[in-house]
N, C-alpha and C positions, 0 to 999 in steps of 0.2 A: 270352130268350137272344140275344146278338148273332149275326149271320150273316155269311157271306162266300161269294163265288162259287167254285164248284168244278165244272169240266167241264159247264157249261150249267145247273147247279143253284145254288140259294142254300141253304147248309146252316148249321145251328147250329154254333157253334165247338167244342162238345164232342160228338163222335160216339162210335163204339164200334169197338174192334179185336177181331176174332174169333180171334186167335191162341191165346188161352187156352181156347177151347171144346173142342178135341179132348183126347185123353188126355195123359199125361206126355210131355214132349219134343215136344209138338205132333204126336203120332203116335197113331193108333188112336182108338177111340171114347172119348167122355167118361166120366168116372167116374160122372156122374149125368146121363143124357140129359134127364130131366124138368126138372132145374134149368137145364141149358143152354138148353132151349127157353124156360123161364120168363124167363131173363135177356134174351133177344132180344125177347120180347113185352113185358116191362116197359120195356125201352128204348124201344120204339115208343110205348108209352103215355105216356112222359115226354118225347117229342118228338125222340128220336134219328132223324135223317134222313140220316146219313152212316155207312155201315158199311164198314170196311176188312177185306178177306179175301184169301185166295189158295187156288187149287186144291190146292196142295201142303201146306196145313194139314190134316194127317190121314193121307194125302192124301184129298181129297174130303169129309172129315168136316165141316169148318166150313161149306162151301158147302151141303152137304146139310141141316145143321141150320138154316141161314138160310132155305133154301127151305121146309123143313117148318114153321118157326115163322111166317113172314111172307108167304109166297106165297098169294094174288096180292098183289103188292107195290103200295103206294100210289105214285102218280105222282111224289110229292115225295121218294122215297127214292133217294139217290145210293149205288149199289153200286160200290165201287172195289176193284180187285184188282191183282195184280202178277204178272209173269212173269220168267223167267230162272233158275229153279231147279226141281228135282224131288227126290223122295225115293226111296231104294232100299228093298228089302224089309225091312230092319232099322231103318229110320227115318233113315238117313244123308242128309245134304244134298249134292246133286250139282248141278253147273251144267247148265242146259238153255237155252242162250242163243244158239244159232245162229238165223238169221232164220226158218227153217222151224219150229224148235222154239218160238220165241216165238209164231208164228202158231197152232201147235197148242195152246200154253198158253192163249191168249186164247179159242180155241174150246172148250177143256175147261172154262174158267170159265163161259162162256155156257151150256154144256150142263148143268153141275152146278147152277148157280143157276137155270136155267130162264128165261133172259131173252134178248132179241134184241140188246141193247146194254148195255154197262157205262158208267157215268158217266165213268170214266177208268181207265186201266191204267198202272201204273208199270213201266218197264223197270228191273229190279233188277240192278245191276252187282255181280258177285261176285268179280271177279279184279283189281280196282284198275287195270286197263289205262287209260292216258291216252287222250284223244281221238285217233282215227285211223280207218283204213278199217273196222276191225271195229266200232267204235262207230257209224260212219256207216251200215253195213249193218244194224245192229240198229235204229237210228232209222228207217231206211227201211221196215223191216217194220212198225214201230209206226204210222208215218204212213199206210202203205197200209191197215192195219186201220181207222184212223180215217176215212180217205177213203171206205172201203167201208161205213161206218156201224156197224161192230162195237163201236167205242168212241167215247165222246164227246170224250175228250181224251187226249193223250199225257202221261204223268207220268214222273218219274225217281226212282230210289231208290239210296241209297248212292253219291252222286256228289259231286264236288268243284265248286267255283265254276268251274273251267276246263271241266268237262264241261257245266255248265249254259250257260255263255256259248257254247260250241261248238254245243250243241243248238239254241239260240235262233237261230243262223244258218240253221238248216234248217226249223224248225217252231215254232209257239207251244207253250209248255209249260203244262199245266193245273195241275200241282202237283209239289212235290218232297218226298220222304219220306226223311229222314235220321235217324240216332240223335241225340237231343238232349235234355238234361235239366239240372238244376242241377249235377250232377257231371260231365257230359260236354258241353262247349260247343265242341267242335272244329269243328262246322259253323256257327259264328256267321257267317263270311263268306258262306256259302250263304244263310242266313236273311236277312242284310242285303241281298243281291242280289235275293232273292225279294221282299222288302218294297219295295225301290225300284221293282221291275217289276210289283208287284201280282199276284204268283204265290202261290198257297196253299202254305204250308210246313207239313208234317205231321210232327211229331217222333215217331219211334217209340221205345219204351222211355221214355215221358215220366216214369215213376216209377222209373227205373233198370231193370236187367236183371230179366227175369221168369223166370229159370231157376234160382232157388234159391240163388244165391251171396249173400254179404253185400251188402246194398243200401246204397250210399253216399248215396243220396238220402233215403230214409225213415229211415235211421239217423243223419242229419246232426244235429249239435247245434243248428245254426242253425235248421234246419227245425222241429225239435221245440220249440225255444224260442218261435219265432213262433207255432206252432200252439197252444201252451199259453196264450200271451197273448191270442190272438184267439178262443180257444174252438173251434178247428177241428182236424181231423185232419192229420197230416203229409202225407198224400196230397193233401188238398184244398189245402194251402199250396203244394206243389210244382206242382200243376196251375195254380193261380192265378198263380204266378210266370211260367209259360210264356205264359198268356193275356195277361199284362201286358206282355210283350215287344214285341208288334206285332199289329196288327189282322188280319193274314193268317195267324196261327198257328191251325191247326185241330188239335184234340187227338183221339186215338183210344185212350184208356186201355182196356185189356182186362181182363176178369174172367170167372170162371165162377160168381160169386155175385151174387144179386140185391141183397143188402145193400151190397156193394162198388160195384155199379153205381150205386145211388142215391146213395151217398157221393160218387162221382166226379162225377156230373152236378150235384150241389149246389155244386160248386166254381165253376160259372158265375156264381153270385150273390155271390161273394166278391171284395171290392175291397180290395187291399192298401193299407195306409197307408204314408207315406213311410219310417217307421222300418223296417217290415217289408221294403219294397222294397230299401232300402239294405243291410240286414243279409243278405238272401238273395243279392243280386247280388254283394256283396263276399265271400261265402263262397268259400273256395278250392276249385276243382274237384278 
């Protein structure tokens, strides 16, 4: 599998996103703990060396599962998390983005994962505020954590190209994590900027939304047509299209099923032909 730099690591271009390991709504324990642990261990067997997680997945649940399944961690495993949000007692999503809260979020991730340093941590923007003093203060908290050795690299999530360019005036950026897939290409300018600057771009929801709504990616006529012609699944086609966009695209498809995990990872060996590439790229978002 092809590789790309990420926060001091060199990782396979398809990793694993831990968001689907907790219970419904990314809240509470998994439906099947044994299967969740099996997914993580099977991923490691198949070469997954980039896991994306967050303390507020559960909360604590995803990190605890990762630790139970994989600790002591191999030295090649890049654990990446994010800060900027928290959960209330009923599972609601709340901002947690003041500088001191960001620092606590990083420390909570280190504690629950049982590590001294994370490969990278993404500053997740939740309010859409343009660059300004608040963003600068948030960045400063992230830079301080990096300089103190708690994180290997500073990442950004849910940002515009303007945010990225502003952040680069203050610090190197290890990765950017934005929503991006065949049906949602709004972050194309961010991807293009990352590609030009050789920054890892990590699309979340690479297969469309994971929350039970009608999926415009896997239900796409174009995706299904290409999948049928190439003898692959729609999910593999959608992942291959993302990998084909640029060498700095790193995927983190999530699942709570070993079968789906194996299917997703198999997309790494799929090369789209010109007809497939043109048909998928021309598909209306």
